[in-house]
C-alpha positions in Angstrom: 17.5 1.8 -48.6 16.1 -1.5 -49.7 13.0 -2.0 -51.9 10.7 -2.6 -48.9 11.7 0.7 -47.3 11.3 2.5 -50.7 7.8 1.0 -51.1 6.7 2.0 -47.6 8.1 5.5 -48.2 6.1 5.9 -51.4 2.9 4.8 -49.6 3.5 7.2 -46.7 4.1 10.1 -49.2 0.8 9.3 -50.9 -1.2 9.1 -47.6 -3.7 11.9 -47.1 -3.8 13.5 -43.7 -6.7 15.5 -42.6 -6.2 18.6 -40.4 -8.7 21.0 -38.8 -8.4 24.7 -39.3 -5.6 26.5 -37.5 -8.1 28.0 -35.1 -9.6 24.6 -34.3 -6.1 23.1 -33.9 -5.4 25.8 -31.3 -8.6 25.2 -29.4 -7.9 21.4 -29.3 -4.3 22.0 -28.2 -5.3 24.4 -25.5 -8.0 22.0 -24.1 -5.6 19.0 -24.1 -2.9 21.2 -22.4 -5.4 22.1 -19.7 -6.2 18.4 -19.1 -2.5 17.7 -18.9 -2.0 20.5 -16.4 -4.8 19.1 -14.3 -3.2 15.7 -14.3 0.1 17.2 -13.3 -1.5 19.1 -10.4 -3.3 16.0 -9.2 -0.1 13.9 -9.4 1.8 16.6 -7.5 -0.9 16.7 -4.8 -0.8 12.9 -4.4 3.0 12.9 -4.1 2.9 15.7 -1.5 0.3 13.8 0.5 2.4 10.6 0.4 5.5 12.5 1.4 3.6 14.2 4.3 2.3 10.9 5.5 5.8 9.4 5.4 7.1 12.3 7.6 4.2 12.1 10.1 4.6 8.3 10.4 8.3 8.8 11.2 7.4 11.3 14.0 4.5 9.2 15.4 6.3 5.9 15.5 9.4 7.4 16.9 7.2 9.1 19.5 8.4 12.5 18.6 4.8 13.4 18.1 2.0 12.0 20.2 -1.8 12.8 20.3 -3.5 14.2 23.3 -6.0 11.7 24.7 -8.9 14.2 24.2 -8.3 14.5 20.4 -11.1 12.5 18.9 -11.9 13.7 15.4 -8.7 12.8 13.5 -10.7 12.7 10.2 -11.3 16.4 10.5 -7.6 17.0 11.3 -6.5 15.2 8.1 -9.2 16.7 5.8 -6.9 19.5 4.6 -3.4 18.4 4.3 -2.1 22.0 3.7 -3.0 22.8 7.3 -2.6 19.4 8.8 0.9 19.8 10.1 0.0 22.9 12.2 -3.2 21.2 13.4 -1.4 18.0 14.3 1.2 19.9 16.3 -1.5 21.8 18.1 -3.3 18.6 19.0 -0.2 16.7 19.9 2.3 17.1 22.7 5.9 16.1 23.4 6.4 12.5 24.7 7.2 13.5 28.2 3.9 15.4 28.6 1.5 12.8 27.2 -1.2 11.3 29.4 -1.0 8.0 27.5 1.1 5.2 28.9 4.6 4.6 27.6 4.9 2.3 24.6 5.5 -1.3 25.6 8.1 -3.6 24.1 6.3 -6.9 23.3 7.2 -9.9 21.2 4.9 -10.6 18.3 4.0 -13.9 20.0 2.5 -11.9 22.9 -0.1 -10.3 20.8 -0.6 -12.6 17.8 -0.9 -16.3 17.1 0.2 -18.3 14.1 -2.4 -19.3 11.6 -1.8 -22.7 10.1 -5.3 -23.9 9.4 -5.3 -26.0 6.3 -7.8 -25.4 3.5 -10.1 -28.3 4.2 -13.1 -26.4 2.7 -11.2 -26.3 -0.7 -11.4 -22.5 -1.0 -10.3 -21.5 -4.5 -9.4 -17.9 -3.8 -5.6 -18.2 -4.1 -3.8 -15.0 -2.8 -0.5 -13.5 -3.5 1.2 -10.5 -1.8 1.6 -7.4 -3.9 3.6 -4.5 -2.5 1.1 -2.0 -3.7 -2.2 -4.0 -3.4 -1.5 -6.1 -0.4 -3.1 -9.6 -0.3 -4.8 -9.9 -3.6 -6.3 -12.7 -5.7 -3.9 -14.3 -8.2 -6.6 -14.2 -10.8 -6.9 -10.4 -10.4 -3.1 -9.9 -10.2 -1.8 -12.3 -12.8 -5.0 -12.9 -14.7 -4.5 -16.5 -14.0 -3.7 -18.9 -11.1 -0.1 -19.9 -10.7 -0.8 -22.2 -7.8 -0.9 -26.0 -7.4 -4.0 -27.8 -8.6 -4.7 -29.2 -5.1 -5.2 -26.4 -2.7 -6.1 -28.4 0.4 -2.6 -28.1 1.8 -2.6 -24.3 1.6 -3.2 -22.1 4.7 -6.8 -20.7 5.0 -6.9 -17.0 6.0 -9.8 -15.0 7.2 -10.4 -11.3 6.7 -8.1 -9.4 9.2 -5.4 -12.0 9.2 -1.8 -11.1 8.2 0.7 -12.9 6.0 4.5 -12.4 5.8 6.2 -13.0 2.5 9.9 -13.6 3.1 11.0 -12.6 -0.4 12.5 -9.2 -1.2 10.5 -6.7 -3.2 10.9 -3.1 -4.0 10.6 -1.0 -0.8 10.5 -4.2 1.4 14.1 -5.3 1.9 13.2 -7.8 4.6 9.9 -9.0 3.0 6.4 -7.6 3.1 3.7 -8.1 5.8 0.2 -7.6 4.5 -3.3 -7.8 5.9 -6.2 -9.6 4.2 -8.8 -6.8 3.6 -10.5 -7.4 0.3 -12.0 -10.9 0.8 -13.7 -12.8 3.7 -11.5 -15.8 3.0 -8.4 -16.8 0.9 -5.6 -19.3 0.8 -1.9 -18.8 0.6 1.2 -21.0 0.1 2.7 -22.5 3.2 5.9 -20.5 2.3 4.1 -17.6 4.0 4.1 -17.1 7.7 0.5 -16.2 8.7 -0.8 -14.8 11.9 -3.8 -13.3 13.7 -3.8 -10.6 16.3 -5.6 -10.7 19.6 -8.1 -8.0 20.8 -5.4 -6.0 22.5 -4.2 -4.4 19.3 -5.8 -2.4 16.5 -5.5 -4.1 13.1 -5.4 -0.7 11.4 -2.6 0.4 13.6 -0.6 -2.8 13.0 -1.1 -2.5 9.3 0.4 1.0 9.4 3.2 -0.2 11.8 4.4 -2.8 9.3 4.3 -0.3 6.4 6.8 1.9 8.3 9.3 -1.0 8.2 10.0 -0.8 11.9 10.0 -4.6 12.1 12.9 -4.8 9.5 15.7 -4.3 12.0 14.2 -7.0 14.3 13.8 -9.4 11.4 17.4 -8.7 10.3 18.6 -9.7 13.7 17.1 -13.2 13.5 17.5 -13.9 9.8 20.6 -15.9 9.0 23.2 -13.4 7.7 23.4 -13.5 3.9 21.3 -16.7 3.7 18.5 -16.8 1.2 16.8 -19.9 -0.3 15.4 -19.2 -3.8 15.2 -15.5 -2.9 13.5 -16.1 0.4 15.0 -14.9 3.7 16.2 -17.8 5.8 14.2 -17.1 9.0 12.5 -19.6 11.2 8.9 -19.3 12.3 9.7 -19.2 16.0 12.4 -16.6 15.4 9.9 -14.5 13.5 7.4 -14.6 16.4 10.1 -13.6 18.8 10.8 -10.3 17.1 10.2 -7.3 19.4 7.6 -4.6 18.6 7.0 -1.3 20.5 3.3 -0.9 21.0 1.3 1.9 22.5 -2.0 1.5 24.4 -5.0 0.5 22.5 -6.5 4.0 22.6 -3.4 5.6 21.3 -3.1 2.9 18.6 -6.7 3.8 17.5 -5.9 7.5 17.3 -2.8 6.9 15.3 -4.6 4.5 13.0 -7.6 6.8 12.4 -5.3 9.7 11.6 -3.2 7.8 9.1 -6.2 6.1 7.6 -7.7 9.6 7.0 -4.6 10.5 5.0 -4.8 7.3 3.1 -8.4 8.0 2.1 -7.3 11.5 0.9 -4.6 9.9 -1.2 -7.1 7.3 -2.6 -9.5 10.1 -3.5 -6.8 12.0 -5.5 -5.8 8.7 -7.2 -9.4 8.2 -8.2 -9.4 11.8 -9.7 -6.2 11.0 -11.6 -7.7 7.7 -13.0 -10.9 9.5 -14.1 -9.0 12.4 -15.7 -6.8 10.0 -17.6 -9.8 8.1 -18.9 -11.5 11.4 -19.9 -8.4 12.4 -21.8 -8.2 9.0 -23.6 -11.9 9.3 -24.6 -11.3 12.8 -25.7 -8.4 11.9 -27.9 -10.4 9.1 -29.5 -13.3 11.4 -30.1 -11.2 14.2 -31.6 -8.7 12.2 -33.8 -10.7 9.2 -34.9 
């Protein structure tokens, strides 16, 4: 042990620590344990909702489960996830009994057009794709802008447009496709492939569709095998727009989107509870021990 360590040890041994009575210690410990238990319960609830949504998405997009045309209040169906499986099965039917038309195989170019409008208005809201947050401002995500100084060459996006980032990220082996939802306008690098859907599809449905990763197999077919440039998939714009998608009728799209969106809102509400409980615990610890 060197002199510095000996010195620090002597200071530590001389430091006075203040403790409440044993009875008060027990009360504090019990209360904090109750808060931790609440956090664990909320976390488990969120995980179960996310797992449930994943399972339902697999059934819906594989058409193992389809809604009846007269089912309208999907928000009510998703309001209680403990009963949602039974209710969904009651309000859904097997594929060969549905009154909705068969899903149609369409190329992306049949329902969307490329967005390549340059930023002539000099919009300064530079966006980046986050796997968890979607298209988000670089200033919010990085706390700084990592873009070029001159943004007039960037693509200008409007709310509702989609952008495809060809780089790999966790959970997105063939790149992520995200929708602009948080802002009216934003600009992205020309490395992104940007597009806008026509009125024959539900934007909410397409957002959920891309989250399932159903497009990955199609992208893999047209991407040059093993070829990556600086971590980006080597896929041409025309090849990307030629990928096949299986799309239901607009009415069925809307029912699927409404149902999944209702589950998303439930997950977001639980996450809000978790965040508030964590903040409460932090404030409590500061109030008790400071």
